N, C-alpha and C positions, 0 to 999 in steps of 0.2 A: 867340685873336686874335693874328696875327703882328705883330711890330714894324714900323713904317713903312718902315724902311730895307730890310728883307728883302722886304717886299711889293712895293716899287718895283722891286727888282732882278729879281724873278721875273716881273713883268709885262713888263719889257723882253725877257727871254728868250722869253716867250710870243709877243710881237709879232714878234720875229725869225723864230720858227718859222712863224708864219702867213704871213709874206712869202715864205718859201721854199716853202711848200706851195701848190699850184695852187688856183684857185677851186673852189667846190663842184661846179658843173656840169661843169667840165672834169675835176675829180677823178673824178666818177661815170662820165663817159664813158671816161676812162683806166682806171678800175677795171674796167669791163666788158670792155674790150679786153684788159687785162692778165689778167683772170680766164680768158677764153677761151684766151689764149695759154698760160697756166700749165696749164690743163687738158689742152691738146694736148701740152705737153711731158711732163706726168706720165704720159700714156698710153704714152709711149715706154719708161717704166720697167716691167720685167716685174712681173706680179701677185704673183709669189712674194715679192718684197720688201715688199709691202703687207700680207701675212698677219699677224694678231696673234700667231700662235704661231711666227713666223720665228726659227729658231735654227740656227746652223751646226754645232752638235754633233750634229744629226740627219744621218745618213749620206745619206739621200735628198735633203735640202735642200742639203747640201754638194756632192754630185755634180751637182745641177742648176745650182748657181751656178758651181762650178769643175770642169768636166768633166776627167777624167784624160787625155783625148786631147790636151789642150794642153800636157801636161808629159812626154809620151813622147818620149825622145830617141834611142831605139834604132833600128837599121836605116838609119842614114845620113840620117835626116830631121831632123837637129838644127836646121838653119837655118830650115826651114819651121815647126817647132814653136816655135822662139824667136819667130818672127814672129806666130804664133797667140797666144802668151802675151802678147806686147806689145799685140796688138789687143784681147785680153780685158781687159787692164789699162786701156787707154784707154776701153773701153766702160764699165767700172765707174766710172772717174773721171767720165765724162760723166753717168752716172746720179747720181752724188754732187753734181755741179754743179747739175743740175736740181733736186734736192731742196733744196740749200742756198739757191738762188735763190728757190724757193717759200717756204721758211721765212722768209727775209729779207723777202719781199713781205708775208707774213702779219703779221710784226712791224710793218712800216711802216704797215699798215692800222690797227693798234691803238696808235699812238703817243700819242693823246690819253689813253687809259687808263693808259699807263705814266707819263705826266707827272702825272696825277691821283694815282696811287699814291705817287709820290715826294713830292708836296705833302703828302699825308696822313701820310706817315712823318715828315716834319719836324715837323708839328704834334704827333704822338704823342711824339716825343722831347722836345719842350718840356713837354708834360704830365708825363712821367715825371720830368723834372728837378725840376719844382715839387713833385711828390709826394714824392720822395726828401728834399727839404729839409724838407717838413712832417713826415715820419716822424722825421727826425733831431731836430727840435725837440721832438716828442712824447716821444721816448726820453729826452731830457735832462730833461724835466719829470718823467717817471715815475721816473727815477733819483733825482731830488731828493726826490720824495714817499717812495720806498722808504727812503731814508737817514734822512729825518726822522721818518716815522710808522710804518713796518712792521718795521724790523729789531729793535727792542726787543720788540715783541709776539710776533714769530715766535720770538725767543729764549726768551721765557716759555713758549710752546707746546712747544718742543723740550725744555725742562726738565720740563714736565708729562709728556710722553711718556716721557722717561727715567725719571721717578719711577714711572710706571705699569709700565714694564717691570721695574723693580726689585721692585715689589710682586708682579708675576706670578712672578718667579723665586723670591722668598721663599715665596710660597704654594705653588709647585710643590715646593720643598724640604720645606716643612712637610707637604704631602700625601704625599710619598715617605716621610717619617718615620712618618706614620700608617699607610701601607700596610705598611711594614716590620714593624709590630707586629701585623699581621693574624693570622699563624699562632699566636703565643703566646696571643692573645686567644681564638681559636677553641678552643684546647686548654682554656683556663679555662672557657669556656662549656660545652664537652662534659663536663667533670668535674661540672658541676651539672645535666646533662641539658637544657640550654637549646638544644635543637636548632633551634628557629625563629630565635633570635637568631644562632646560628652560621651557618645557611644565609643569613640576611639579610646578615650581614657578608661572607660569601664572595661573594654575588651583587653586592653593592655594590663590593667590591674588584675583582672581575673586570670590572665595567663601567668603573671608573676606569682599570684597566690598558689596556682596549681603546680608551678615548676620550681621556683626559687624560694618561696616562703611556705611550702607545704609542711603541715604539722605544727605551725606556730599557734600556740594556744590562744593568744590574745586576738588572733584574726579568725577564729573559728566561725563567727557569725557574719563576717564581712562579705563572703561570697553570696549568701542568700540575700543580703541587703542590696548588693549590686544588681542581682537579678531582678529584684522588685523595682529598682530604679530604671532598669532597662525596659521593663514592661510599661512603666509610667511614661518614659520617653516615646515608646512605640505609640501609645494612645495619643500623646500630644502631637506627634508627627502626623498621625492619621487625621486628627481633628483639623490641624492647620492645612494639610493638603486638601482635605475635603472642602474647607472654606475657600481655598484658592481655586480649586477646580470649579466649584459652584459659581463663584464670581466671574471666572474666566469664560466659562461656557455660556453664561447668561448675559454677557455684555452684548451690545447691539450688533446684530448681524448686518444691519444697514443703518443709515442715519435716521430713518423714520420708522424703524421697526425694532422692538425690544425682544420679544419672545415669539415663538411659533404660534401660540394661541391668538396673539394679537393680529397675526397675519390673516387668519380666518375672520376675526371680528371686523377688521378694517374692510375686508372685501365684502362681507355681508352688509355692513352699514352703508356701503355706497349704492346698494340696490334700492331704488325708491319703491319698487313694488312690494317689498317685504315690510310688514308692520311689526316692528319689534315689540310693541306693547301687547299685541295679540299672540304672536308666536314668540314664546319666551326662550325656549331651549335653542342653543346654538346649532345643534344637529338638525332640528326641524327647520330652522332658518336656512341652513345650508342646502337642505333638500328642495327648497323652493327656487334655487338657481336653475336657469336653463343650461343647456350643454355648453355653449360658448363661455358663459360666466363661470360655471363649475370647472371647465377645462383650464381657464386662466388661473383660477384659484389653485388647482392641483399643480400646475406648472410652477406657480410661485412657491408652493410648499416644497416641491422637489428641489427647487433652487436653494431654499433655506436649509434643507437637510444636507445638501451637498456642501454648503459653506460650513455648516456645523461639523460635518465629518472631517473636512479639511482642517478645521481648527483643532479638533481632537487629535488628528494625526500629527499636526505640528507640535502640540504639547507632548505627545507620547514619543515623538522622534527625539526631542530633547532628552527625555528620560532614558530612552534607548541608547542615545549617544553616550550619555554618562556611564551607563552600564558597560558598553563596549570599551570605553576608555579605561575603565577600571580593570576589565579583563586583559586589555593590552598591557597595562601597567604591571599587572601580576605576572604576565608572561615574560616581560622584559626583566622583572626582578628575579624570577627563577633562573633565567639564562645567565644573569650576572652572578648569582649565587653558585651556579654550576661552574662557571669560569673561575670564580674565587676558590672553590673547593679543589679544582684541578691544580691551581697554582700552589695552594697550601700543601697538597699531597706531594707535588714535585719538590717543594722546599723541605718537607719532612724526610724525604728520601736521601737528602744530602747530609743528614746528621751522622755523627760518628756512632755506628751501631756497636762497636766493641766496648765502649764505656758503659753502654746501657745494661750490661750484665753484672756490673759491680753493684751490689746491693748493700745498703746500710740501714738497719732498723726498718725494713719493709718498704723503703723508698728508693726508686731508681734514681741514679745520679742524673741521667738525662732528663727525667721528669723535673728534677729540681731546677735545672738550667732552663727548661722550657717554660715552667710556671713563672720563673723569675723574669723571663722575657715577655710572656704573653699576658700575664695577669693585669698589668696596668691598662692594656688595650681592652681586655674583656670588661674590666670595671668601668672604663670609659664608655663602652657601648651600652652596658647595662644602665648606667646612670642617665645616658642620653635617651634610651627607650622609655624609661620610667619617669622621666622628669615631668612634673606637673607644671601648669602655667604659673603657679605662685611659688615655685621652688626658689630657695634662696641661693645666691652664688656661693661657690665653694670658699671655705675659710682658708686662712693662711696655714692652718695646721694639717692640711691635706697630706696624704702619704707621699704622693709623687705628683709631678706636674701634669702628666697625661691624664690623671684621674679627674682633674678639675675641668668641668664643662659648664657652659652657660646655656640659658634658654634659647638664645639666638642660634648657637651652633646646633643644638638639639633639633630645633624646628627645621633647620636647613636639611639635616639628614633624615628627618622623619617624613617630610612631604616633598613631593615633586610636582612641578607644574605640567599639566597635560592639556592640550588644546582639543576642543571638540568642534564639530561643524557649526558654523555660525559665528566663529570668532570668540567664543566664550571660553575662558580658562577656568579650570577647576583644580583644586588641590586634592590629590588622591593619597590617602594614607597607605603606608607600607603594610601595616598590620590591619587589614580589612577583616571584619567579622564574617562577611559572607564568603563562602568558598566559590570556586569557579563553577561548580555544578549548580549552586544556588543562584549565582549571577546569571547563568544560562537559563535556568528556570524562570527567573525574573524577566529576562528578555522575551521569553516565549509568552509569559503572562501578559506582558505589555501588548504583544501582537494580538493575543486573545481578547484583550480589552477593546482594541480597535474593531475586532470582529463583532464583539457584543454591541458596540455602539452602532455599527452598521445594521445588525439584526434588529435593534430597537427602532431605528429609523424605518426600516422596511415593515416592521410590525405596526407602527403608527400609520404608515401609508396604507397598509391593508385595512386597518380599522376605519380610516377615512373613506376608503373605497367601498367597503362593505356597508357603511352607514348610508351611503348614497344609493347602493344597489338594493336596499330593502324593499322599495316600492317598484322594483322591476325596471328602474330607470336605465340601467346599462343594457338590459336585454332588448330595450326598445330602440337603441341606437341604430342608425343605418350603417351601411358598410363603411362609408368614408369616415364617419364619426368614430366608429370603433377602431378602424385602422389608425386614425390619428391618435386616439387614446393609447392604443397598443404600442405605437412607436415612441410616444412620450415615456411610457413605463419602461420599455426596453432600453431607452437611452439612459434613464435614471439608474437602472440596474447595472448597465455597463459602466457608468460614471462611478458608482459606488464600488464596483469591483476593481476599477483602476486605482481608486484611492486606498482601499483596504487590502487588496491582493487576494480576495476571496469573494465568491458570489454568494450572496444571501438568497435563501430559497423561498422565504415566506411570500414576498411580493410576486416572485416568479410563479409560485404555486397559485396565488390568487389570479394572476393574469391568465394562467393556463386554464383555470376553472372557468373564468369568464369567457375565455376564447372557446372552450368546449360548448358553453351555452350559446355563444354567438354562432358557432358552426351549426349547431342543431337548428337554431332559428333560421339561419341563412339557408340551410338545406331544405327545411320544411317549407319556407316561403317559396323557393324556386320549384320545388317538387309540386306544390299546390298550384303554382302558376302554370307549370307544364301540364298538369292534369286538366286544368280548366281549358287550356289551349287545345289539347287533344280532344276533349269532349265536345268542343265547338268547331273542330276542324272538319271541313266538307271535302277534303282531299282533292282540291282543284289547284291547278298551277297558279301560283301567286307571282305578282310582279316583285322585283327586287329593288327596294329603295337604294339610293346611292350610299347612304350611311352603312348599309350592310355590305355593299361591295367594298367600301373602304375598310370595313372591319375585317373582311377576308384578305384584302390586300396587305393589311398590316402584319399578317402572320407570314413572316419571311425568315428563311433559314432556320426553321424550327423554333423560333422565338414567338412566344404568345404574349400579347399586350393589347389592352384596350386602347384604340386610337383616341386622340383628343378631338373633341367636337369642333368642326369648322363652321364658324359663324358666317351666314350669308351665302356662302358658296354652295352649300348642300341644297338649298331651296331652289336654285336655278336648274339643277340637274334632274332629268326625268328618270323615273324608275325603268329598270331593264327587265326584259322578259325572262332572262336566265341569269344564273350566278356563274361568273367566270372564276374558276379556281385552277391556277397554273395551266392556263390554256384550254381547259376542258369546260364544257357547258353543263351546268346542272340545273334542270327544271325541278323546282322544289315548292313545297307548300309553306305557308307563312309560319307554321309552328316550328319548322326546322330552322328557319332564319333566327327566330328568337332562341331556339335551343343552342345554336352556335354562340350567340352572345352570352347565354347563361354559362356555357362551358368556359368561355374566356373569363367570365367573372370568377369562377372557381379557381382558375389558374392564376389570375391576378391577385386573388385573396391569399394564395400560397406565397406569392412574392412579398406581399405586404406583411403577412403574419407567418413567418417560417415555422413557428412552433406547432401550427395546426396542419402541417403537410400530410401526415398520415391520416388524420381524420378527414381532411378534404378529399384525399384519394379514395377513401372508403365511400364517402358520400357521393362523389362524382360517379364512381362505379355503380352505385345504387341508382343514380339518376339515369345513366345510360341504359342500364338493364330495364328500368321502368319504361323508358321510351320505347325500347324494342318490344317488350312484352305487350304494352298497351296498344301500340300501333298494330301489332299482329292481331290482337283481339278485335280492333276496330275495322281493319281492312280484310285480312284473310278470314277472320272469324265473323265478318259481317256485322260486328257490333255497332258500326256507324248507322246501320239502318234504324235501330231503335234510339240511339243516343242523339244523332243529328237529324234523323228523319230522311236519309237518302232512300231513293226508290230501289236502287240496286247498286252493287259494287261492280263497276265497269272495269274493262281492261285498262283503261286510262288511269283509273284510280290505283290499280295494282302496279302499273309501270311507274307511276309517280311515287308511290310508296317505296318501290325498289330503289329508285334513283335517290331518294332522301336517305335511305339506309346506306347507300354507297358513299354519299357525301360524309356521313358520320364516320364510316370506316376509313375514309381517306385521312381524317384528322386524328384518329386514335394513335398512330405512331408518333405524331407530333406531341400529343398530350402526354404520352408515355415518356418521351424524352424529357419533356418539361419537368415532370415529377421525379424522374430518375436523377436529374441534376440537383435536386433539392432534398432527396432522401439520403439518410446515412446508409453506408454499405450494408450494415446488418439488417436493414429493412427492405432490401431489394426484392425479397421474396413477395412483397405485396404487389409488385408489378405484374404478377401472374394474373391479376384480375383483368387487366387489359387484354391478355391473351384469350381468356375465357369469353370476354365480351366480343372480341373480334370473331371468334368462332361462332358465337350465337348470331351475330349479324349476318355472317356469310350463310349460315343455315337458313336464316329468315329469307335472305335474297334468293337462295336456291328454291325455297318453298314457293315464293311468288312466281318464279319462272316456271316451276312445275304446274302451278295453278293456271297460268296462261296457256300452257300446252294442253292441260286437261280440258280447258274450255273448248279449244278447237277440236280436241279428240272426241268429245261428246257430240260436237256438231257434225264431224265426219261420220261418226257412227249412225247418227240420225239420218243424214242425207244419203250416204252411200248404201245404206241398207235397202233403200227404195230404188236404187239405180237399176235401169233396164237398158240393155244394149239395143237401141233402135233409133231410127231417124226421128227428129232432125238432129243435125250436128252443128254446133255443140248442143248437148242435151241440157235440159232445164236444171238437172242436178248439178252439172259442172258449172253452169252459169251462176247458180246460187252459191256454190263453193267459192268460186273466184270473187264473188261479191263480198262474202264474209272475210276472205283473206285480205281484200283491199281495205275493208273497215279496220281490221286488226292492225294492218300496216299504218294506216292513217292515225290510229290511236296511239301507237307506241313510237313511231319513228322520230317524232320531234322531242320525245322524252328520253329515250335510251340512245346511247352511242351506236354508231353504225355497226361496229363489230358485234355488239350484244344483240342488235336486231337480226343480223345474219345468223348468228348461232341459234337464236330463238326460232327463226323460220326454218332452219334446217331440222330442228327437232319436230316442228309442226309438220313439215313435209314428210318426215319419217313416219309420223302417225298417219298421215294421209295415205301414203303408199301401203301401209299395213292394212288399213281398212279396205282400200280398193282391191288389193290382192285377195283379200278374204272374200269380197263380193264376186269377183271374177271367178274364183274357184267355185263359189256357190252356183254361179250361172254356167259353169262348164265352158267358159270362154278361154280358148288357148291361143297361143301365138303361132297360128297355122297359116296366116296370110288369107284367111277367108273373109267373108263380108263382116261378120261380127268383130273379127280382129281389126278390120279397117275402121269400123265405127269407134271402137275403144281407143285406137291409136289417134284418131282425129280429136276425140274429147281430151285425151291426155295432152296432145299438142296445144290445144286451146288453153288448158290449165297452165302448162309450162310457159307459154308465151305471155300469158296474163301475169303470172307471178314474177317472171324476170323483167317485166316492164315496170314493176314497182321500183321506187327510188332506193338505190343502194343494194338491190338484189340482182342486178344484171349478171354478175359473174358467179351466181350461186350454182353449185354443182348439185342438180336435183337427182340425177341417176335414176330415171324412170324405168329403166329395164328391169328393175327388181320387182315390178308388179306382176310379172308373169311367172307361172310355175315352171320349174325346170323339167325338161323332158326326161322321162324315165327310160 
């Protein structure tokens, strides 16, 4: 609010201005007239002067405003140019006057606003004056308060900060003195083989140098010296650990054996047949052992390797337990630190935050209080962490009681006891040099070391195995010997896998290689044996010894196994004429009996050596195919005439061959199931070999049946082509046919089952009817009840009665009416 005097003065000025100004209506009319006039005047000014980017430094703008033609004085035109220049100057002055008049007019239109602004400025000046006086008064009061209440307190705070700084300097010097004693202390620790303490001291010192003593000129070379000391300790630890490992792993595996080489030497020296003076090399001496001796030696070596790996595992387990204990300790330490940080954060939140904003000389008051409270504790922790074994106790001139620490209290806080498996206690330092990732990597390397030890043992075993296999010794082993060797090696592989947790592949690969060689030899021996048996087979029915009947009886419920030999009992049993298989009689040749045993040997080998299952399946398929093709060549192809010297291939030979094939076909599903149970699922596709073999055998059996029918078909063609319808009855042709049919029946009835015999004779009878019908048609004999018809009917009745009188053919439906031509 303005004072009364000033307000009256300004009101008088305002009244005088109102008298000078015209009334509102007159002013508005004058304003419109003046506005139109000003607009007309402004239109006289060129538009170029009104552009917002008007600038005379632009050459085009300059030439437009001041053309050069007005300033050209050459050629005697000076007076005219001078006049032009003067005219241009007057024109520009006119433009300027117009603009100034318009500006003045615009200002006069806004006089009320100018007066109002001036009034507001005076009011603002009054407000500022009062504010300045109030601020001055406040400053005086604050200065009095500062003098009376704050100067003393702030002085106390400054003294506290100075004291804290002095304590920090003292502790820093004390820490430097402790660090200075690091190298002598490390030397003392190394003299007593305290490697862990030395490394811990070096790590702590390096941490202090990097964090708390960084930039100290006198310690600029100490870090590199400590690194060299650390490398030296590393070499010393490696040398000592190598010495310990060497002595530990070479201590006696048993009371009477020192090292693995002596195991071989002792075993060889016990063999009297080996002259060590003549055969000098140990490998050559070892090759002179027979299989039982060599097998016992290998068993002993595997036993020593197993003990060796168990010892290595026990040692590494201790190291691994230490590493895991340290990892567990680090984890618990981190958890305690997190809990401590949470508690400290909660405590900090309770401080008076209002005081923290009062600042004196760049220092928060709250910081002064906090450092005054926490500095002794921090100093105490620092001195404890960096205290060396030969540190002196704190003197009586220490700054405060909490700062004084002893070696005993430091060691209690520095280390903690941790128990590891086996009842061994270790001291784990809080400031470990290895990180958790490095400790985890070390644990993995320990496991890899155990794997390497297992691989070395397997490699040595492979070397021992290959040195004995150089002269073909392993390939000459019989089935039982190789199976025994294979089981021993598989047991050793499983034992080492259980110890180390991983299967080593070198010995397994060597075993597989030897197994492949064994399978090849096994198969070649049996295929050669089968070939010799087939080449000497006369295709006559053989008696079945009791042991082969027992062999067949042992195959029960789809399980294939070679029966154990019965001593004494087999000799009293007489051979049987046929082989009984699940209630069916099979007349077979001797080769098939041996083939059944060979097949069981293949299946038994798969049980004994599972790793050769796929190879054995392929070889057995090859063997079955070979028997099928070779028997076909010898019987159907009549190869036995040249190979064995048979005079002819009889119907009995053919029927016997068919029955042998049927016996093998009977066992193929059993063999397939046996292999299917031992094959991995991804290799089930190999079982299709048995399907192909079954089809080939069925085709072969069908060809034999067709051959038997063809034999009788040629006989019918030969006899019935000469048949004449005349007395006597029965005719000689039909008597001869019945005689041949009887011979055929006698040859095959005891060999083939009854249903197969009936089916075969139905096919033969169909061939007979076809040939008879053809001959009757040729002779123009029809079913007209005449004399010729009666003769033919009598011959056919004789044939039918004779055929149905044969054993097993009584109910055979011959349907002889088909021999007559149908009447047209």
